KEBA-247667 format. One record per residue (C-alpha): x, y, z. Coordinates in Angstrom, 3 decimals, always signed. Layout:
FIFI; u; v; w
FIFI; X; Y; Z
...
//
This chain:
FIFI; u; v; w
FIFI; +13.233; -17.252; -20.397
FIFI; +12.923; -14.761; -17.367
FIFI; +16.146; -14.086; -15.477
FIFI; +14.323; -14.941; -12.122
FIFI; +14.011; -18.508; -13.217
FIFI; +17.666; -18.856; -13.796
FIFI; +18.585; -17.106; -10.555
FIFI; +16.193; -19.367; -8.666
FIFI; +18.092; -22.461; -9.965
FIFI; +21.342; -20.868; -9.167
FIFI; +20.075; -20.056; -5.669
FIFI; +18.855; -23.502; -5.064
FIFI; +22.152; -24.922; -6.235
FIFI; +23.986; -22.900; -3.468
FIFI; +21.505; -24.129; -0.751
FIFI; +21.540; -27.733; -1.389
FIFI; +23.292; -30.029; +1.011
FIFI; +24.568; -33.568; +1.166
FIFI; +22.774; -36.086; -1.188
FIFI; +20.539; -33.269; -2.638
FIFI; +23.904; -31.344; -3.714
FIFI; +25.358; -34.726; -5.059
FIFI; +22.143; -35.297; -7.001
FIFI; +21.999; -31.809; -8.440
FIFI; +25.689; -31.932; -9.543
FIFI; +24.792; -35.311; -11.569
FIFI; +21.651; -33.757; -12.844
FIFI; +23.492; -30.719; -14.078
FIFI; +26.323; -32.626; -15.614
FIFI; +23.881; -34.858; -17.352
FIFI; +22.339; -31.964; -19.352
FIFI; +23.728; -31.563; -22.860
FIFI; +26.761; -29.271; -23.604
FIFI; +25.678; -25.754; -24.669
FIFI; +21.951; -26.231; -23.765
FIFI; +20.270; -23.003; -22.276
FIFI; +20.373; -22.509; -18.631
FIFI; +17.936; -24.571; -16.559
FIFI; +14.486; -23.403; -15.912
FIFI; +13.040; -23.512; -12.406
FIFI; +10.281; -25.899; -13.447
FIFI; +12.874; -28.339; -15.020
FIFI; +14.850; -28.248; -11.673
FIFI; +11.783; -28.865; -9.557
FIFI; +10.348; -31.461; -11.577
FIFI; +13.566; -33.486; -11.922
FIFI; +14.011; -33.129; -8.055
FIFI; +10.459; -34.279; -7.296
FIFI; +10.972; -37.181; -9.633
FIFI; +13.943; -38.241; -8.052
FIFI; +13.156; -37.723; -4.446
FIFI; +9.374; -38.102; -4.004
FIFI; +8.282; -41.627; -3.139
FIFI; +5.879; -42.820; -5.779
FIFI; +3.219; -43.560; -3.121
FIFI; +3.299; -39.982; -2.340
FIFI; +3.119; -38.809; -5.981
FIFI; +0.028; -41.307; -6.328
FIFI; -1.566; -39.844; -3.179
FIFI; -1.233; -36.294; -4.570
FIFI; -2.505; -37.386; -7.958
FIFI; -5.590; -38.815; -6.237
FIFI; -6.163; -35.809; -3.994
FIFI; -6.007; -33.630; -7.212
FIFI; -8.435; -35.767; -9.021
FIFI; -10.914; -35.288; -6.121
FIFI; -10.192; -31.485; -5.575
FIFI; -13.239; -29.352; -4.973
FIFI; -13.553; -25.681; -4.139
FIFI; -15.017; -25.954; -0.588
FIFI; -14.622; -23.217; +1.645
FIFI; -11.119; -22.001; +0.362
FIFI; -10.539; -18.573; -1.084
FIFI; -9.979; -18.382; -4.888
FIFI; -6.296; -17.646; -4.117
FIFI; -5.994; -20.776; -1.654
FIFI; -7.906; -22.837; -4.373
FIFI; -5.549; -21.592; -7.047
FIFI; -2.365; -22.420; -4.933
FIFI; -3.747; -25.824; -4.039
FIFI; -4.600; -26.662; -7.781
FIFI; -1.186; -25.429; -8.807
FIFI; +0.543; -27.617; -6.106
FIFI; -1.164; -30.789; -6.833
FIFI; -1.717; -30.532; -10.624
FIFI; +1.910; -31.415; -11.485
FIFI; +1.123; -34.730; -9.943
FIFI; -1.903; -35.187; -12.564
FIFI; -0.377; -33.798; -15.798
FIFI; -1.962; -36.722; -17.691
FIFI; -5.358; -34.947; -16.795
FIFI; -4.164; -31.687; -18.300
FIFI; -2.649; -32.194; -21.664
FIFI; -3.462; -28.601; -22.819
FIFI; -3.671; -25.038; -21.063
FIFI; -7.422; -25.209; -22.152
FIFI; -7.846; -28.394; -20.239
FIFI; -6.062; -26.873; -17.287
FIFI; -8.438; -23.951; -17.297
FIFI; -11.470; -26.122; -17.764
FIFI; -10.434; -28.328; -14.864
FIFI; -9.776; -25.350; -12.503
FIFI; -13.200; -23.706; -13.473
//
């Protein structure tokens, strides 16, 4: 694991307030004793699952399914793909499927 992922989780921990801070404490305490430090992707996935409404997740998945290149630069296209793909992981079971879909 890269150190920056662990540091990102720790930084997020200190920046959270109110309900998000309480949720993080419960999430952190629910992890098994002795488990490795949390990775950034674990934290963000759990956070999104808990706080993002199901309707928003469904809308993002639908947007991903209809995503087209259009007039975006390759970088903009990649960023949009990366952002929306987490809502449609059922379409990307492998890295090969992910690459094929992006192409």
